[in-house]
N, C-alpha and C positions, 0 to 999 in steps of 0.2 A: 151834624147829620152824617150818618155812615154812608160812605161811597160804595156803590156796588160795581163790580167789574162789568165791562160791556158784555152784553149777551152774544154768545157765539153766532156768527152768521150761518143761516141754514144753507146747506148745499143745494144747488139747483137739482130738481128731480127731472130726469131725462127718460124719454122713450126712444126706442130704436126701431125704425121701419126698414126692414131689409138687413139681414145679418149673414149674408154670404161672406166670402173671403174678405172683401174690403170693409163691409159694415161691421163684421165681428172684430176686425183689427182696430177700427176706430173706437168701438165700444171698450175693448181691452185697454187701449191707450188712455182713454178718459178715466176708466176705472182705476188703473194703476197710478194715475197722476193725483187722485184724490180731489179733483176739481169739481166733481159732480156725483150724484147718486144715480145709479142705473136702476130705474124703477120698473120698466116694462119693455117688452120685446114683442115684435110682430114680424112675421115673414110669410110669404106666399106658401112656403112649404113648412108645415107644422113641425116636422122633425128637425129642420134647421133651426127654427125658433127655440125649440126645447133644448137642443144641444147648446145653443148660446146661453140660454137661461141657466143651464147647469153650472156655468162659470160665475154666476152672480146669485148667491143665496138671498132669497127674499124677493127676487124680481118676478113679476107676473108675466104670463104669456097672453097676449091679446090676439084675437082672430085676424084683425086687419087694422087699417088706419082709423076706422070708426071706433074700434075698441080702445085705441090709444087716446083718441081725442076726449073720451069721457073720464079720464083718470086724473084730471087736474094737474097735468104736467107743466113744467116751466119751459121745456124745450123738447123738440123731436129731431133726431138725426136720421136723415133719409139716404138710403143707398139702394135704390131700385132702378129698373130700366129707365133710360133717359126720357122716353116718351111720357112717362108717368110723373116726372118731376114737377112740371108746371102746375098741373091740377092738384097734386098732393101738397105742394108748398102753399098754394092759395087756400086750400082747406084748413091747413094748420094755422096760417096767419089769421084767417077769418075767426078762429077760435081764441085769438089773443095769445097764441103760443109761439115762441121763438123757433127758428128753424136753422139747421145746418144741413146743407144738401150736397151730395156727391156731385162732382162735375160730370157733364156740363150742367149748369143751372137750368137750362132749357134748350129747346131745339133751334130757336131763332131769336132775333132781336125783338120782335113783337112780343113774344112771351116774356122775355127778360124785362122789358119795359113795364109790363103789367105786374110782374112780381116785385120789382123795385118800388113801384108806386103803391102797391098793397102794403109792403113792409113799412113804407113811410106813413101811409094814412092810418094804420093801426098802431104805429109807434112800437113795433116789435122787431128785434134783431133778426136779420137774415144773413147767414154766412154760407160760403161755398168752399168746397174742399179742393183748393188749388195749392197742393201741398209743397210744391217746389219753392214757393216763396219762403218757406220755413227753413230751408237749407242755410246754415251759417254762412257758406260761401256766397249765396245769392244776396243775403242781407249786407254782407261786406261790400260786394260789388255795387249794390244800389247806393250805399252810403258814399262810396268814393266818387261815383258819377254825380250824385246830387250835390256834393261839395265842390264839384268842378275840378277835381284833382287830375283828371286825364284830359282836360280841355273839353272841347265840343265833340260830342259823339256824332259821327257822320255815317257810320255803317254798323250793322249788327248781323250776325249769322247765328241762327238757332236751329238745332237738329234734334230729332227724336226718332231714331230707327229701332224698331223692335223686331228681333228675328223670329218672334212668335206672333200669334194672333190671339184675340180673346177666345175663351173656351165656351162661352154661352151663345146660343143661336141668335138671341135678340140683337146682339151687336151687328149682325150681318143683315138685319131687316131694317130697311130705311125708314119704315113707318114707326118703328120702335126706338131706333137709335138717333135718327135725325142726320146720320152720316157715319162714315167709317173712321179711318185713322185720324182725320182732322178733328172730329168731335171727341175722339178718345185721347189723342196725344197732342195734336196741334193746339188744342185749347190751352194746354199748359204753356206752350211756346208763346202764343199771342199774349196771354196774361202776363207771363214773366217779362216779356219785352216791354210792354206798356208800363207795368209796375216799376221796373228798374229805370226806365227812361222818363218817368214822371208824366205819363199819359200825354204824349205829344199829339198835335192835331194830324190827322191822316188826310193826304191828298188823293191817293188812289190805291187800289189793290188789284193785282193781277195774279193768276194762278193757272196751274195745269194739274189735273187729277187723272189717276190711272187705276184700272182694275185688272189685275193679272197681265200687266204690260201693255194694255190697250187703253186709249183715251176713254175716260169714264163720263157718263151722263146719267142723270136720275132715271131716264127711260130704260136703262139697261136692266133694271130690277135688282141691282146689286148696290154695294157701297164701295167707295174707293179704298184701295189698300196702299197707295203711294200718292203723295202730294208735294208739290213745290209751289211756293208763293212768294210774292214780293210786295211789301208795303212801302209806298213812297210817302214820306212825311212832308208836311208843309214847310218845315224848316230846311228842307233840302236833303235830309238824311234818308237812308234806305234800311229796311229790315228784311232780310232773306230768311225764309222758313222752309224746312223740309221734314216730312215725317212719313212713317210707313209701318205696316204690319208685314210680317213674314218675308222681310227683305234678306238677301244674302249679305249679312253684315260682318261675317267673320267672327262674331261673338254674340252674346245674348242681346246686347243693346249698345247703340251709340247715342249718347245724349250730351249735348253741349250748347252753351250760350256764350258767344264771343262778341265783345264790343270794342270798336276801334274809334279812338279819339285823337284829337290834334296833338295831345301831349302824352299819349300812351294807350295801352290796350288792357283789357281784362277778359278773363275766360273762366267759365265754370264747366268742368268736364267730368263725366263718370270715369271710374277707374276700372280697367281690365274688363270692360263689358258689364259691370255691375249696375243693377237698377237702384242700388242704395248707397254705394260708396262714391263720394265725389271729392274733388279738390278744386280750389279756386286759386288763380294766379293773376299777377299783375305784370304786364310787359312794358319794358322800356327798351326800344330798339331791339337788339339781339339778346338782351338779358331778361330774366324772369324772376319774380319774387313770389314765394308761396304765401298765400293769404289764409287758407283754411284747408285742413286735411283730416280725414278720419271721422267726420260728423256722420255717423250711421244711424243715429236714433232720432231722425227728424220726421219720419214718415207720418206719424200720428200727431205731430206737433200743432198743426193748424187746427185740428179738432179740439185739442186740449186748450189752446188759446181761446177759442170760441167759448168753451165751457167756463173758463175762468172769467171771461168778460161777463158772461151771463150771471155769475155770482155777484157781480158788482152792479150791473145794469142790464135790463131787458129791452132798453129803448133802441130805436132805429140806429143802425150803424151806417153812416154816410158812405163808407168805403164800398158798399155793395153797388152803389150807382155806377161805379167804374166798369162793372160787368156789361153795361149797355154797350160801351165802346168795344169790348172784346167780342160781344155777340154780333155787332155790326160788321166787324172784320171777318168773322167766320161766315156770315151771310155772303159777303163779297167774294170770299174764296170759293164758295159754292155757286156763285152767280145768281144768288137769290135776291130779287128786288132790292 
């Protein structure tokens, strides 16, 4: 009997809901990787949708999420205002379609729990765009810590200060964003800390939030632009967090994650204020060893990895359940239930 070569695997057909700066970047990253087919695009502004579609010959433009849901897609990438995420993700999963959602996945832990349970019950993959995990340096630091090479980690300091602020009004509307710099930048810090440390149990969370230099509260009708927080772990360790918009940083951004262990330290730091260029180092007393430098093509990597996984399996991805722990810490930082 003549043997036939295996049939080429069909690329996943994806739709993109929201193709502003971030959404379009993720679309281009996936397109250039060859991991999936960009089949359809939708945006609240038709002009934005058509401009994105012009980059993808053959891609159709849908009016809204309902238009995307009727196209028989394998997955939808969502990059819309935060307040819309939970409802949109639920609608997509209800149709048996996988989802990759821009961070934050939702505005609170209650919404996150519902999304994770829906993903599990319909057995469809749900991913979230927490892109700093994909930095080569972050992956190396995580591996070193998980192998116990720097002993027991007892303290960590994570910082994300942005000398600018978001340029879209909805970021400053609490009802649409769910919060300010913590929801925008702090979510990366909390996720990175928990992911690198292996999701340790949390004992307590304390925080102090500011808006234009004054103590912030939701009754102010604003969102916070500076936050400091501390996570006390049940193993006795501490994680310190600080993030901000429009702070006088002396450069575009200050981004770092430093971990202190009983046998050494590790640090991931942005270079010369860059949002994209990072280095990772290992500390031994007063000496340091370079672990990673010059990895500048990481920003769309998380989306590409999700698309590649989709090409192999559309089933529930258990890693998404860890976002419940992230959301609970964010709730605690805001003093929410």
